[in-house]
C-alpha positions as a Markdown table, in Angstrom:
| # | Residue | x | y | z |
|---|---|---|---|---|
| 1 | Met | 8.3 | -19.1 | 7.1 |
| 2 | Asn | 8.7 | -15.6 | 7.4 |
| 3 | Asp | 5.9 | -13.8 | 9.8 |
| 4 | Ile | 3.7 | -12.1 | 7.5 |
| 5 | Leu | 2.0 | -10.2 | 10.1 |
| 6 | Glu | 5.2 | -8.3 | 10.6 |
| 7 | Ile | 5.9 | -7.6 | 6.8 |
| 8 | Ile | 2.4 | -6.0 | 6.8 |
| 9 | Lys | 2.9 | -3.9 | 10.0 |
| 10 | Ser | 6.0 | -2.6 | 8.9 |
| 11 | Arg | 5.1 | -1.6 | 5.3 |
| 12 | Arg | 4.6 | 1.9 | 4.5 |
| 13 | Ser | 3.5 | 3.9 | 1.3 |
| 14 | Ile | 6.7 | 5.3 | 0.3 |
| 15 | Arg | 6.7 | 8.3 | -2.2 |
| 16 | Asn | 10.7 | 9.0 | -2.0 |
| 17 | Tyr | 12.8 | 7.0 | -3.9 |
| 18 | Lys | 16.6 | 6.6 | -4.9 |
| 19 | Asn | 17.3 | 7.3 | -8.4 |
| 20 | Glu | 18.2 | 3.9 | -9.1 |
| 21 | Lys | 16.8 | 1.3 | -11.6 |
| 22 | Ile | 15.0 | -1.8 | -9.9 |
| 23 | Lys | 16.7 | -5.2 | -10.9 |
| 24 | Asp | 14.8 | -7.2 | -13.4 |
| 25 | Glu | 14.7 | -10.4 | -11.1 |
| 26 | Glu | 13.0 | -8.1 | -8.3 |
| 27 | Ile | 10.5 | -6.8 | -10.7 |
| 28 | Leu | 9.5 | -10.3 | -11.6 |
| 29 | Lys | 9.4 | -11.5 | -7.9 |
| 30 | Ile | 7.1 | -8.4 | -7.6 |
| 31 | Val | 5.0 | -9.6 | -10.5 |
| 32 | Glu | 4.6 | -13.5 | -9.5 |
| 33 | Ala | 3.2 | -12.2 | -6.1 |
| 34 | Gly | 0.6 | -10.4 | -8.0 |
| 35 | Arg | 0.0 | -13.3 | -10.3 |
| 36 | Trp | -0.8 | -15.6 | -7.1 |
| 37 | Ala | -3.4 | -13.4 | -5.7 |
| 38 | Pro | -6.8 | -14.9 | -5.2 |
| 39 | Ser | -9.6 | -13.5 | -7.2 |
| 40 | Ala | -13.4 | -14.5 | -7.7 |
| 41 | Ser | -13.8 | -17.6 | -9.6 |
| 42 | Asn | -10.0 | -17.3 | -10.3 |
| 43 | Asn | -10.8 | -15.0 | -12.8 |
| 44 | Gln | -7.3 | -13.4 | -12.6 |
| 45 | Pro | -8.9 | -10.0 | -14.1 |
| 46 | Trp | -5.4 | -8.0 | -13.6 |
| 47 | Arg | -3.2 | -7.2 | -16.3 |
| 48 | Phe | 0.1 | -5.0 | -16.0 |
| 49 | Ile | 1.9 | -2.6 | -18.0 |
| 50 | Ile | 5.3 | -2.1 | -16.5 |
| 51 | Val | 6.8 | 1.5 | -17.2 |
| 52 | Gln | 10.5 | 2.3 | -16.9 |
| 53 | Asn | 11.1 | 4.7 | -19.5 |
| 54 | Lys | 11.6 | 8.2 | -17.5 |
| 55 | Glu | 9.8 | 10.3 | -20.5 |
| 56 | Leu | 6.6 | 8.1 | -19.9 |
| 57 | Ile | 6.9 | 8.1 | -16.3 |
| 58 | Lys | 6.9 | 12.0 | -16.4 |
| 59 | Lys | 3.9 | 11.8 | -18.6 |
| 60 | Ile | 2.2 | 9.3 | -16.2 |
| 61 | Gly | 3.0 | 11.5 | -13.3 |
| 62 | Asp | 1.5 | 14.6 | -14.9 |
| 63 | Ala | -1.8 | 12.6 | -15.4 |
| 64 | Cys | -1.7 | 11.8 | -11.9 |
| 65 | Lys | -1.0 | 15.0 | -10.3 |
| 66 | Ile | -4.1 | 17.0 | -8.4 |
| 67 | Leu | -2.8 | 20.5 | -7.3 |
| 68 | Thr | 0.3 | 19.2 | -5.3 |
| 69 | Ile | -1.1 | 15.7 | -4.7 |
| 70 | Asn | 0.7 | 12.7 | -6.4 |
| 71 | Ser | 3.6 | 14.9 | -7.2 |
| 72 | Phe | 6.0 | 12.0 | -6.4 |
| 73 | Val | 4.7 | 9.7 | -9.2 |
| 74 | Glu | 6.9 | 11.6 | -11.9 |
| 75 | Lys | 10.1 | 10.7 | -9.8 |
| 76 | Ala | 9.3 | 6.9 | -9.2 |
| 77 | Pro | 12.0 | 4.5 | -11.0 |
| 78 | Leu | 9.2 | 2.3 | -11.9 |
| 79 | Ile | 5.4 | 2.0 | -12.1 |
| 80 | Phe | 2.9 | -0.8 | -12.6 |
| 81 | Ile | -0.1 | 0.3 | -14.4 |
| 82 | Ile | -2.9 | -2.2 | -13.3 |
| 83 | Tyr | -5.6 | -2.7 | -16.0 |
| 84 | Thr | -8.8 | -5.0 | -16.8 |
| 85 | Glu | -10.7 | -6.0 | -19.7 |
| 86 | Lys | -13.3 | -7.8 | -17.4 |
| 87 | Lys | -16.2 | -6.2 | -15.8 |
| 88 | His | -17.9 | -8.0 | -13.0 |
| 89 | Arg | -18.6 | -6.8 | -9.3 |
| 90 | Trp | -15.3 | -7.9 | -8.0 |
| 91 | Val | -13.0 | -6.7 | -10.4 |
| 92 | Glu | -11.6 | -3.7 | -8.4 |
| 93 | Leu | -11.5 | -5.7 | -5.2 |
| 94 | Asp | -9.4 | -8.6 | -7.1 |
| 95 | Cys | -7.0 | -6.0 | -8.5 |
| 96 | Gly | -6.6 | -4.4 | -5.1 |
| 97 | Ile | -5.8 | -7.9 | -3.5 |
| 98 | Cys | -3.3 | -8.5 | -6.3 |
| 99 | Ala | -1.6 | -4.8 | -5.7 |
| 100 | Glu | -1.4 | -5.6 | -1.8 |
| 101 | Asn | 0.4 | -8.8 | -2.5 |
| 102 | Met | 2.9 | -7.1 | -5.0 |
| 103 | Met | 3.5 | -4.1 | -2.6 |
| 104 | Leu | 4.0 | -6.8 | 0.3 |
| 105 | Glu | 6.5 | -8.7 | -1.8 |
| 106 | Ala | 8.2 | -5.5 | -2.6 |
| 107 | His | 8.6 | -4.4 | 1.0 |
| 108 | Ser | 9.9 | -7.7 | 1.9 |
| 109 | Ile | 12.7 | -7.3 | -0.5 |
| 110 | Gly | 13.5 | -3.7 | 0.4 |
| 111 | Ile | 11.6 | -2.0 | -2.1 |
| 112 | Gly | 9.2 | 0.9 | -1.3 |
| 113 | Ser | 5.9 | 1.5 | -2.8 |
| 114 | Cys | 3.0 | 3.5 | -3.0 |
| 115 | Phe | -0.8 | 2.7 | -4.4 |
| 116 | Val | -2.2 | 5.6 | -6.5 |
| 117 | Gly | -6.0 | 5.7 | -7.1 |
| 118 | Ala | -6.5 | 9.3 | -8.0 |
| 119 | Phe | -5.5 | 9.7 | -12.1 |
| 120 | Lys | -6.8 | 11.1 | -15.4 |
| 121 | Glu | -7.8 | 7.8 | -16.7 |
| 122 | Asn | -8.3 | 8.8 | -20.2 |
| 123 | Arg | -4.9 | 10.8 | -20.2 |
| 124 | Ile | -3.3 | 7.6 | -19.1 |
| 125 | Lys | -4.9 | 5.3 | -21.6 |
| 126 | Glu | -3.8 | 7.8 | -24.2 |
| 127 | Ile | -0.2 | 7.8 | -22.9 |
| 128 | Ile | 0.1 | 4.1 | -22.7 |
| 129 | Asn | -1.9 | 3.2 | -25.9 |
| 130 | Leu | -4.5 | 1.5 | -23.7 |
| 131 | Pro | -7.8 | 0.7 | -25.9 |
| 132 | Glu | -10.8 | 2.7 | -24.6 |
| 133 | Asp | -12.8 | -0.9 | -23.7 |
| 134 | Leu | -10.0 | -1.6 | -20.9 |
| 135 | Asn | -10.2 | -0.1 | -17.7 |
| 136 | Val | -7.2 | 1.5 | -15.6 |
| 137 | Val | -7.9 | 0.3 | -12.0 |
| 138 | Gly | -4.8 | 2.0 | -10.4 |
| 139 | Leu | -1.1 | 2.5 | -10.5 |
| 140 | Ile | 1.6 | 1.6 | -8.2 |
| 141 | Thr | 5.0 | 3.2 | -7.9 |
| 142 | Phe | 8.1 | 1.5 | -6.9 |
| 143 | Gly | 11.6 | 2.4 | -5.9 |
| 144 | Tyr | 14.4 | 1.8 | -3.4 |
| 145 | Lys | 13.7 | 3.8 | -0.5 |
| 146 | Glu | 15.2 | 7.4 | 0.2 |
| 147 | Asn | 14.2 | 7.2 | 3.8 |
| 148 | Glu | 12.0 | 5.3 | 6.0 |
| 149 | Lys | 8.5 | 6.4 | 7.5 |
| 150 | Glu | 7.1 | 6.1 | 10.8 |
| 151 | Pro | 4.1 | 4.0 | 11.3 |
| 152 | Thr | 0.6 | 5.6 | 11.1 |
| 153 | Leu | -2.1 | 5.5 | 13.8 |
| 154 | Arg | -4.6 | 2.6 | 13.7 |
| 155 | Leu | -7.6 | 2.0 | 15.5 |
| 156 | Asp | -7.9 | -0.4 | 18.3 |
| 157 | Leu | -9.5 | -4.0 | 17.7 |
| 158 | Lys | -12.3 | -3.0 | 20.2 |
| 159 | Asp | -13.2 | -0.1 | 17.9 |
| 160 | Ile | -13.4 | -2.3 | 14.6 |
| 161 | Val | -14.4 | -5.9 | 15.8 |
| 162 | Lys | -17.7 | -7.2 | 16.8 |
| 163 | Tyr | -18.9 | -10.7 | 17.8 |
| 164 | Asp | -21.7 | -12.4 | 16.5 |
| 165 | Phe | -23.9 | -9.3 | 16.5 |
| 166 | Tyr | -23.9 | -5.8 | 15.4 |
| 167 | Thr | -24.2 | -3.2 | 18.1 |
| 168 | Lys | -24.2 | 0.3 | 17.6 |
| 169 | Asp | -21.6 | 2.5 | 19.0 |
| 170 | Lys | -19.9 | 5.8 | 18.1 |
| 171 | Thr | -17.0 | 5.6 | 15.1 |
| 172 | Lys | -13.9 | 6.8 | 16.3 |
| 173 | Ile | -11.8 | 9.1 | 14.2 |
| 174 | Ile | -8.2 | 9.0 | 14.3 |
| 175 | Ser | -7.2 | 12.4 | 13.3 |
| 176 | Asn | -7.8 | 15.1 | 10.5 |
| 177 | Lys | -5.9 | 12.6 | 8.2 |
| 178 | Asn | -9.2 | 10.7 | 7.9 |
| 179 | Ile | -11.1 | 14.0 | 6.7 |
| 180 | Lys | -8.2 | 14.5 | 4.3 |
| 181 | Ser | -8.5 | 10.6 | 2.7 |
| 182 | Gly | -12.2 | 11.1 | 2.3 |
| 183 | Phe | -11.8 | 14.3 | 0.4 |
| 184 | Leu | -9.0 | 12.5 | -1.7 |
| 185 | Ser | -11.6 | 9.9 | -2.5 |
| 186 | Ile | -14.0 | 12.3 | -3.8 |
| 187 | Ile | -11.0 | 14.0 | -5.9 |
| 188 | Ser | -10.3 | 10.4 | -7.2 |
| 189 | Ile | -13.8 | 9.8 | -8.6 |
| 190 | Phe | -14.0 | 13.4 | -10.1 |
| 191 | Phe | -10.4 | 12.9 | -12.0 |
| 192 | Lys | -10.7 | 9.0 | -13.1 |
| 193 | Lys | -12.6 | 9.6 | -16.1 |
| 194 | Arg | -11.1 | 12.8 | -17.2 |
């Protein structure tokens, strides 16, 4: 069995892809990895729309663009749109676990991916003809990697793990990237329902 920790540690969010169509059998492997994700009460709330049409991808990319953020989406050869009809407190977590499974499987077979959480949900629904009562949880871009990325910094175990009881200590910030990601999450909330 492959060492999953090595796959996890070597995976990166890839935003530069070769202009090459992903093979159908590889797409099915990615979907299968998502299908086997755990979910609360085995609800399996995730549903996917798989987009390969270049004109649709361009429109979806426009619906994800916030200034220059997410401009890579329109150049991806493949996009999975994850949506759900279910509403319970674990839906987004379940779909996130599913998304991670798919991105890890993609990485294990040489395909890059990037989760996209900032988008204009109503515009995405309009483009893919998704009914109003369904919710878009996120998108994942996939493609053969144009180049590799260096690993990003991680907090030390001593900074994230406590044993038995909570003890107060100072939270450490890795770099200004943390501030940026916080800013992105605020923007994401703002644009999600537009």
